C-alpha positions in Angstrom: -38.9 29.0 -16.0 -38.3 26.4 -19.0 -34.6 26.5 -19.0 -33.4 24.9 -22.2 -29.2 23.7 -22.6 -28.4 22.9 -26.4 -24.8 21.2 -26.2 -24.0 23.3 -28.9 -25.3 27.1 -30.2 -23.2 28.1 -32.8 -25.9 30.6 -34.2 -25.6 32.1 -30.8 -21.6 32.5 -31.2 -22.1 34.3 -34.8 -25.3 36.5 -33.8 -23.0 39.1 -32.4 -20.2 39.0 -35.0 -22.5 38.9 -38.0 -21.6 42.3 -39.4 -18.1 41.8 -39.1 -18.1 38.6 -40.8 -20.2 40.1 -43.9 -18.0 43.1 -44.2 -15.0 40.7 -44.6 -16.6 38.5 -46.8 -17.3 41.6 -48.9 -13.9 43.1 -48.9 -13.1 39.3 -50.3 -15.7 39.7 -53.0 -14.3 42.9 -54.0 -10.9 42.0 -54.3 -11.6 38.9 -56.1 -8.3 36.9 -54.8 -10.3 34.4 -53.9 -7.6 31.3 -53.6 -4.6 31.9 -51.0 -5.3 35.7 -51.0 -3.9 38.3 -48.7 -6.3 37.2 -45.7 -4.9 33.8 -45.8 -1.5 35.2 -45.5 -2.1 37.6 -42.8 -4.2 34.6 -40.6 -1.5 32.2 -41.0 1.4 34.9 -39.7 -1.2 35.6 -36.4 -1.8 31.8 -36.0 2.1 31.6 -35.9 2.5 34.1 -33.4 -0.1 33.0 -31.5 1.5 29.2 -31.3 5.1 30.3 -31.1 6.3 28.8 -34.1 7.9 30.5 -36.8 5.7 29.2 -39.8 1.5 28.5 -39.9 0.2 26.9 -43.5 -3.2 27.1 -43.9 -5.2 24.1 -45.6 -8.9 22.8 -46.2 -9.3 20.6 -42.9 -7.9 19.1 -40.1 -7.7 15.6 -41.6 -5.7 16.9 -44.6 -3.7 18.8 -42.0 -2.2 15.4 -40.8 -2.0 14.0 -44.3 0.1 16.7 -45.2 2.4 16.3 -42.0 2.8 12.7 -42.6 3.8 13.0 -46.1 6.2 15.8 -45.7 8.2 13.8 -43.1 8.5 11.1 -45.9 5.8 8.7 -44.0 4.3 6.3 -46.1 3.9 2.3 -46.9 6.2 0.5 -44.8 6.4 2.8 -41.8 4.6 3.0 -38.8 2.7 5.7 -36.6 1.9 5.4 -33.4 -1.1 7.2 -32.0 -3.9 6.6 -30.1 -7.7 4.5 -30.5 -9.9 7.1 -28.4 -9.6 9.9 -30.9 -12.2 10.9 -33.7 -11.2 8.7 -36.4 -9.6 11.5 -38.9 -6.1 10.5 -36.7 -5.8 7.1 -37.9 -7.5 7.9 -41.4 -4.7 10.2 -42.1 -2.0 7.2 -41.5 -3.6 5.3 -43.7 -4.1 7.5 -46.4 -0.6 8.2 -46.5 -0.6 4.1 -46.8 1.2 3.6 -43.2 0.4 1.3 -40.4 -1.2 2.9 -37.1 0.2 1.5 -34.4 -2.3 1.9 -30.9 -1.3 2.2 -27.4 -3.9 3.2 -24.8 -4.4 6.3 -23.0 -4.3 7.7 -19.4 -6.9 9.0 -17.4 -6.8 12.1 -18.6 -7.9 10.3 -21.8 -4.4 11.4 -23.7 -1.6 9.1 -25.1 -0.1 7.3 -22.0 3.8 7.5 -23.3 4.5 4.5 -20.3 2.8 2.3 -23.7 5.3 3.8 -26.0 8.5 2.1 -25.5 6.8 -1.3 -26.2 5.3 -0.3 -29.6 8.5 0.7 -31.1 9.5 -1.3 -33.9 12.6 -0.6 -36.7 9.6 0.5 -38.4 8.4 3.2 -36.5 8.5 6.9 -38.0 6.6 9.1 -35.9 4.4 9.5 -32.8 1.1 10.8 -33.0 -0.1 12.3 -30.0 -3.3 13.8 -29.6 -4.3 16.6 -27.0 -8.3 15.4 -26.7 -10.7 17.8 -25.1 -8.3 20.6 -25.1 -5.9 19.5 -23.0 -2.1 19.2 -24.0 -0.4 15.5 -23.7 2.1 14.7 -21.4 4.7 16.4 -24.3 7.9 16.1 -21.9 7.6 12.4 -21.8 6.6 11.9 -25.9 9.2 13.8 -26.6 12.2 12.3 -24.5 10.9 9.1 -26.2 11.0 10.5 -29.6 14.8 12.2 -28.7 16.1 9.2 -27.7 14.7 6.9 -31.0 15.3 9.8 -33.5 11.6 10.2 -34.2 9.5 12.9 -35.5 6.3 13.9 -33.2 3.7 15.2 -35.0 1.0 16.9 -32.5 -2.9 16.6 -33.2 -4.2 19.4 -31.7 -7.9 19.7 -33.3 -9.1 20.2 -30.4 -6.8 22.6 -28.4 -6.0 26.0 -30.0 -4.3 27.9 -27.2 -3.5 24.9 -24.9 -0.5 24.8 -23.4 2.1 22.4 -21.6 4.5 24.0 -19.3 4.5 27.5 -20.8 4.5 26.5 -24.6 1.8 26.3 -26.7 0.8 22.8 -28.5 1.8 23.2 -32.0 5.0 24.2 -30.8 6.4 21.1 -29.2 6.6 18.6 -31.8 8.0 18.9 -35.5 4.4 19.6 -36.6 1.4 20.6 -35.3 -1.9 20.0 -36.7 -5.3 22.0 -36.2 -8.5 21.6 -37.3 -10.7 24.8 -37.9 -13.9 22.6 -37.9 -17.4 24.7 -37.2 -17.4 22.7 -33.6 -14.1 24.2 -32.8 -13.3 26.9 -30.4 -11.3 28.6 -33.1 -13.9 27.9 -36.3 -14.3 28.4 -39.8 -17.6 28.9 -41.1 -17.5 25.7 -42.7 -14.4 23.5 -43.0 -10.6 24.8 -42.2 -7.3 23.7 -40.9 -4.0 24.7 -40.2 -0.6 23.6 -39.4 2.4 25.1 -37.4 6.3 24.2 -37.3 9.4 26.0 -37.2 11.2 24.5 -39.5 11.3 26.4 -43.1 11.7 23.7 -45.0 9.1 22.0 -44.0 6.9 24.8 -44.3 7.9 25.2 -47.6 7.0 21.6 -48.5 4.2 22.0 -46.6 2.9 24.6 -48.8 3.4 23.1 -52.0 1.7 20.2 -50.7 -1.4 22.3 -50.3 -1.3 23.4 -53.5 -1.3 20.9 -56.1 2.4 20.6 -56.0 2.8 24.4 -57.4 6.2 26.1 -56.2 4.8 28.8 -59.1 1.9 28.9 -61.1 4.3 27.8 -63.9 6.5 25.2 -61.9 4.9 21.8 -60.3 7.6 20.4 -58.4 5.5 17.6 -57.0 2.6 15.8 -57.7 -0.1 16.5 -55.1 -3.7 17.3 -54.3 -5.6 21.2 -53.2 -5.8 21.2 -49.9 -6.2 25.5 -49.9 -7.7 27.3 -47.2 -10.1 29.7 -48.7 -9.6 33.1 -48.6 -13.0 33.5 -47.2 -12.4 31.4 -44.6 -9.2 32.9 -43.7 -11.0 36.5 -43.6 -13.5 35.2 -41.2 -11.5 33.6 -39.3 -9.3 36.6 -39.1 -12.9 38.3 -37.1 -12.9 35.4 -34.8 -9.0 35.4 -33.9 -9.9 38.9 -32.2 -12.3 37.3 -29.4 -10.5 33.7 -29.1 -8.8 34.5 -25.9 -12.1 36.0 -24.4 -13.9 32.7 -25.5 -11.0 30.6 -24.3 -11.2 32.0 -20.8 -15.6 31.9 -20.7 -15.0 27.9 -21.0 -12.7 28.0 -18.9 -15.0 29.6 -16.7 -17.6 27.4 -17.2 -15.4 24.4 -16.3 -14.2 25.7 -13.2 -17.5 26.2 -12.2 -18.6 23.0 -13.0 -15.6 21.3 -11.2 -16.3 23.4 -7.9 -20.2 22.6 -8.0 -19.6 18.8 -8.7 -16.9 18.0 -7.2 -18.6 16.9 -4.2 -20.1 13.4 -6.4 -19.2 10.2 -5.4 -18.7 8.3 -8.7 -18.2 11.1 -10.7 -14.9 11.5 -12.4 -14.3 15.3 -13.5 -11.6 16.4 -15.8 -8.9 18.6 -13.5 -6.0 20.3 -14.6 -2.6 19.2 -13.9 0.3 21.6 -12.9 1.9 23.1 -16.0 -1.4 22.3 -18.0 -3.7 25.0 -19.9 -6.6 23.3 -21.0 -9.1 25.1 -23.2 -12.2 22.6 -22.8 -12.8 22.4 -26.5 -15.1 19.7 -24.3 -15.5 19.1 -20.9 -15.9 15.4 -20.5 -17.3 13.5 -17.1 -16.6 10.0 -16.8 -19.5 8.3 -14.7 -21.0 5.1 -13.9 -24.9 4.7 -15.2 -23.4 7.2 -18.2 -26.2 6.3 -20.5 -29.1 6.8 -17.8 -27.7 10.3 -16.9 -27.9 11.3 -20.2 -30.9 10.6 -20.7 -32.0 11.9 -17.7 -30.4 15.4 -18.8 -31.8 15.3 -21.8 -35.3 14.9 -20.2 -34.4 18.3 -18.4 -33.5 20.0 -22.2 -30.3 19.5 -21.3 -27.9 18.3 -24.8 -25.0 16.2 -24.4 -22.3 14.4 -26.2 -19.9 11.4 -26.4 -16.7 12.1 -27.7 -16.3 9.0 -28.2 -18.7 6.1 -28.1 -16.9 3.6 -29.9 -13.0 3.4 -30.0 -11.5 3.3 -33.1 -10.3 0.1 -33.2 -13.6 -1.6 -32.8 -15.5 0.5 -35.8 -16.1 -1.2 -38.8 -13.3 0.3 -40.4 -10.7 -0.1 -37.8 -11.2 -3.9 -37.6 -8.9 -3.9 -40.1 -6.1 -3.3 -37.3 -6.5 -6.6 -35.9 -7.1 -5.5 -32.3 -10.0 -7.7 -30.5 -11.9 -5.9 -27.8 -9.9 -5.4 -24.9 -6.8 -5.0 -26.6 -7.0 -1.1 -25.0 -8.9 -1.5 -21.9 -8.3 2.1 -20.2 -9.9 3.7 -23.5 -12.8 1.0 -23.7 -13.4 1.4 -20.5 -13.6 5.3 -20.6 -15.8 4.8 -24.2 -18.5 3.3 -21.8 -18.4 6.0 -19.1 -17.6 9.4 -20.8 -20.0 12.3 -21.3 -19.3 15.6 -22.4 -21.5 18.6 -21.3 -22.3 22.1 -22.7 -19.2 24.1 -22.2 -19.6 26.9 -25.1 -18.5 30.3 -24.1 -22.0 31.8 -24.5 -23.5 29.6 -21.6 -25.6 31.8 -19.5 -25.2 31.3 -15.2 -29.0 29.8 -15.5 -28.0 27.7 -17.8 -24.9 26.3 -15.8 -27.1 26.2 -12.8 -29.7 24.2 -14.6 -27.1 21.4 -15.4 -25.6 21.4 -12.2 -28.8 20.8 -10.4 -30.0 18.7 -12.8 -26.6 16.2 -12.5 -26.8 16.6 -8.5 -30.9 15.3 -8.9 -30.1 12.5 -10.5 -27.1 11.7 -8.2 -29.6 12.3 -5.1 -32.2 9.8 -6.7 -29.8 7.2 -7.2 -28.7 7.2 -3.5 -32.2 7.2 -2.4 -33.2 3.6 -4.4 
């Protein structure tokens, strides 16, 4: 049998939900409250409970979530924000958009911020530490928070890939001052279009976020700040409420698929697998292996009908826009080495056993062939 394994298969997720999603959209059409309607309020309430925080504020994208988080914390020109070079570009873009300076630090073998690098990067201008929970696993938040507390800094969590991920029994998005989530179609909790949401337990910050996302309006008649339009659409919230009921099941299936890969591939020399540490609950937005001859392996898998991706092939400081940050090649050796080795395997919940077996067999065949050469 000719088994195909696309890297993502969004249609396969939506097929069994199609009727529920259409009914959710129909309810919004019927009541006509398209902007900040009741479904937005309901979704925010459920999401806050999900993360273990008091407030959640829906916005139009994960990028705007980051921008608004920095903005309400007073980050602007002259300030510095410590973050990492191996995230999606939106992390650094948000810092630049508010006029602040991104200060990059290297990462650990788990692809997340190395807290040991933070102290040396601090200056009197440092205002926020911005860790990224990359691939759906939590950064070492104990260490990050200790440093932040010692230096009276705020922590903004980039949780774009990490809905339901946990650090020592606490959900990401509840650990720092503000959590920022993406609801992009490729995320584990995904809108049918763009979307994002912020989390916080600070009522004052939550209120300021609601104003900032809504053109600065405290009421329809009173604009209290000049701001943009970053609202989460009511239709997206309605569909997200449908998907929210399935999120834990989807997450468990992602974890099941990850554990299968870990069990079946753990004995291959030269292949580094993502393994959870004590106190972690990874949601495996991506299942990222690290391999020598990565590009050859990717080509081999494609020849077997297996889709893969690379998250991300060029660190931010080496991209065209990132060159203005002033970091030459070699500035962040761990992140740069990983960028040459990382490869994301299919991990979505709908993968069939035959598809998982096909991926494992293809990888083992590649390394078996290499051993004979």
